[in-house]
N, C-alpha and C positions, 0 to 999 in steps of 0.2 A: 271418380274418378281420384289418383293416387295424387298425395299433396307432396312437391318435394319440399323436403326436408331439409335439404340443403342450404337452395334458397331462401325457408322463413326464416332459416339460424340467425340470430342477430350478432354470431364470435363465428362464421364461420369467411374464407376468406380462400377465395382460389387462389389467391395471387401468395407467396413464402412472403414473412415478418420481414424486411431489412433486415441485413446481419446475422441473422438465425435459423435455423430451420423450422419448416412447416411444424407449428402445434396446436392443439386443439384447445386451451384452456389459455387461460389469463397469468402471469407470471410477473403483473405488472408491482404486485404488493408484496414479493417476495422481497425484494432487496429494502425497501422501507422494514418489515418488517425483523430483520436479520439484522440489521446497524440499528434499530430501537432495542432492540434483546441485549444488543451487544454492549451496547452505553449505559443497559441502567443496570448489568452484571455489572462494565467498567468503574461504573462511580460505587457503586458495592464493597467492590475492589481498590479502590484507592480511600475512600472515608476505614474499609477494615481496617488497612493498610498502616494510616493515618492513626489511629487511636488501639494498634497492639503495640505493647509494650514490647521495647527493642528483649531482646534476647531471649520471648516467650522459645518453649520449646527450644531453645538453643539455636532460635535464627536471630541473627545477628544483618540488623536494614540495612547499614551500610559493607556485609560483606560476600562476599561470595555467598557464603547459602542462601540467606535471602535473597542476595540478583538473580540466584535458579530463582526458585521457588515462586518468587514474585513473576520472574518469564512463568514461569511450566504454568502460572496456577494462571494466567492474564493471555497466552496460548491457547494451553486444553482447556479452561471452563469456561473465558468470554469468549476463544472466536472457534473454535472447535464446534464445541457440543452446539451453539443456537446452529453453527452452519448444516451440521447433519440432520438438527430438528427440521430447517426451514427444508432441506432434502426432502428430508421422509414427509413431511407438512403438504409441498407442491406436489409431490410425488415430481421434481422438475425430470426428464430427462437425458442421460451422461454427457449428449451431445450440445447440449442448450450450458452447460457447465464446462466441460472438460475444453469443449470444440468439436468440431466437427471433421476434425483434419488427424490423422498422424503424424508425431512430431519426424523429422528426418535427420539426419546426420549435421546440414551443412546449418539451420535453423536452431539445430542447439548449440553449433561453436562459435555462429553469430552470434549468440543470445546471451553465450558464456564472455566471446572475447567485447562484446559490448559495456555489460555491466565494469569491465576495471574503466577504461577513460570517463562512462559515466559516473562512475561516484567523483573524483576527481569536479570533474568541472561543476555535478550540482551540491557538494560540499562547498566550492571556491563560490558559489553564486549565493550560498545560503550566506555564506559567514562576512559580503555584502550587502544582505542582504540588512541580514544584524548591525554594520558599523551603519547600516543608511537608518536605523531604527535609533540606537544608540544617538547620531548625531541629531535627529528629530527635538534629543530629547527626553527618550524614554525609559527609565533603566531600565537595564540586566538583569535577569535572574541567575541565582546557583544554577549552573545545569542541575536538572533534577535525575539526571543517571546518571551511574557511575563512570567514572575514565577505562579503557580496556587497560589502562596501564599499571593502574591498583592494584590490580591481582596478578600475580605472578608464578610461575613453576609451570611445567605441563600439562601439569594434574587443573589449575585454574584456568592452564589456554585450551585444553578437550572443550574440557564442562564449558565455557563461553563461544565456542568455534560450534557447536550442539545447539547450543540455547539463543542464541545470538544470531547466528546462519543460516542451520540449516531447518531444523527447528518453525520461525517465521517465513522459512521460504515456500516451506510446504503450502503450509495450513492457514497464511496471510494472502496468496497467491487463491488459495481452494473459495477460500470468502467473496476478498474483491475483487482480484477477473474473471473467479468461476462464481461464483452465484449473483453476484451482484452488477458489476459487469453483464454475465452472462443472462439476468434476469432483463435489464433493461433494452441488451441489447433484440430482444425476442416480441419486445416493443417497440423494434422501428427505431432505438437509440444506438444510429452506429456512431454516431460523432461523439450528440452531448453523455452516452454510460462511458464513454475514457473519463470525462472531464470532469461524470460527477463524480465514480468509483475515487478519481485523482483526488476531487476535492475530501472525501469522506478516510480517504487513505490517510493523506496531511493531518488533517485533526483527530485521528483517532491514534496519533503517536503522543500526544497530549504534552508534549514538551518544546517551550513556548524561543526555543532557543533550535528548533528542528520544526522545518516549515514548509520551509521552502521547496527546502533540500526531496522532502517524503513527496508533496504534489510533485516536481517534477519527474523519480523515479515511480511514481501512480502513472503521469502521462504515457511517458515513455516503456511502462510494464502493461498498460493497458492498446499501447501499438502495439506491442510485439505479441502479443497473443490475438493482435483483431490477423493483424497479416498474415501470422502462423498458422488461424485456426485452430488454437491449441493452448494450453496454458503448460504442459508439458517446458513448451520453448520460454514460457516468464518465467517457470523457476527455477532453471537453469541460469535466467540473469537477474534475476529477484537472491539467489546465492550469491553470484559473483558479485552482484554492487554490496552485499552484506559482509562478504571476504574480505573485501576491495578496501571496506572504511572503519572491519577492524586492522588491518593487516598498517591502514596506512595514518594511523592515528598516533602509535611510536615512531615511522617511519618520517612521516610530516608535520611532526606536530603543529609546526605554526598556521595548517591553512584549516585545521579541524576544529569543530565548532566548540566546545572544552575552551580551547586555547584559547581561540580569540574572543568571547566573552569575557575574561577576564582580564585582557588585550588590548583594548579596540583600538588597536593606531595603524595609522598610514602603512606605518610598513605589512604589517601582517596582514589588511587588506592588496596591498601592488600583492605580497607574496602568491595569496592566494586567485587573488586575479587571474595574471602570470599564471601558475600553473593550469586554471581552468583554461582559458585560452591553448594553452599546447594541447591538450590532456581534449580537445574540440577540434583542435583536427585528428585524428583518428574517432573522437565520436561520430561528428556530421555524415561519414563518409557509409559509414556503418550502419547508419540510419535513413539514409540512400538505398542500402544493400536492400535491407528486410522489405523495399517495395517490389524489391523481385518475385517474395514470396505472397503478394498480396493474394487475400480471394474478396473483397471488396470487391471488379471486378464482372466478375458473376454474376449477383447483383443485380435481380429487377429494380429497376426507377423506382422507389415510393416518395412518399411524403416523410419528410423527419420528424420526427416527434420530440421538441424541443424538451422536455420533459418526461421522458419518459416514469418515474418511477410517482410518489401519489407520498400524501401529508403525510405519511411514517418516516419518510426518507427527511424529509424537512427537522418531526419533532425531534430524529432520532439525532441530526446536525449539533440541533440548538443544545442539549445537551453534550454533546460532545467537545462542545464551547466554550461549554460552560464547566464544564470537566478542565479544559484548558486555562481557562481564567484562573479556577482554585488552583491549579498549579503555580502561576504564576505568580501570584498574591503570594500562593504559601513561599516559598522560597525569592522574591523579589526584599 
């Protein structure tokens, strides 16, 4: 008698996992391994950058070439290479990473539009969080990142535009909303995947003054990736967010984190929150509009997985939190 191999296979599931296309192997460990590799390489980069003498090979740590060099190393070596390695190692299908839907013109336009008010809202709320920390007695460190206005000239602006807007908009989306969110969604983490990748995206920045804003951005970008069914829309939203923050620093200095950290006054707080409220008038309808693009309704109802990652994801998070604390005490 011929055995029914499909029912005897413990990994066989006749119903597709919620939030993903049907797959025949598990990607549960992909998110944790990728985040752990990135975390360890980031620690190595942080240590190397700290002990490297200023002016080494003509690189000024506080200059434009140092900023560009460190950013390219972080994006290329610590993010892109581990991401490509995981894609090849797990042989993840493109639909799991980039999504099963093609980008539409309406989705792209909405993604670009939503990034503009989102940047103002998130920075304003982040400033409110910083003010709260200052009021409960927590010492605010100096910002570990240079101000955009520190570098003048068209050449500097073009370089900053490339390494701070377009490069992370593509590479970080491939890692966080692509591999991390995609792999956890394939395990049934329809909503927990968005929350976990947003948490990782927040501590990944390793900036004590920039925690709440990237967490909220991670939630928004994860939501866009989920509702549109592809990461191309979230890439456009990410680029729009970064570009708005870049332009907002010189135009609206009183609501940017660097300015607020040095002057935690009620006037700056009011300016930040007022700007956030005004921008929210445009942000909320745009977020609601994405519901019309949602791909969730067509998926079968299944039991949701609360934690669709593994212990390596937890370990990597602890390493990134340690890096964040190191930056905090170094700059305090």
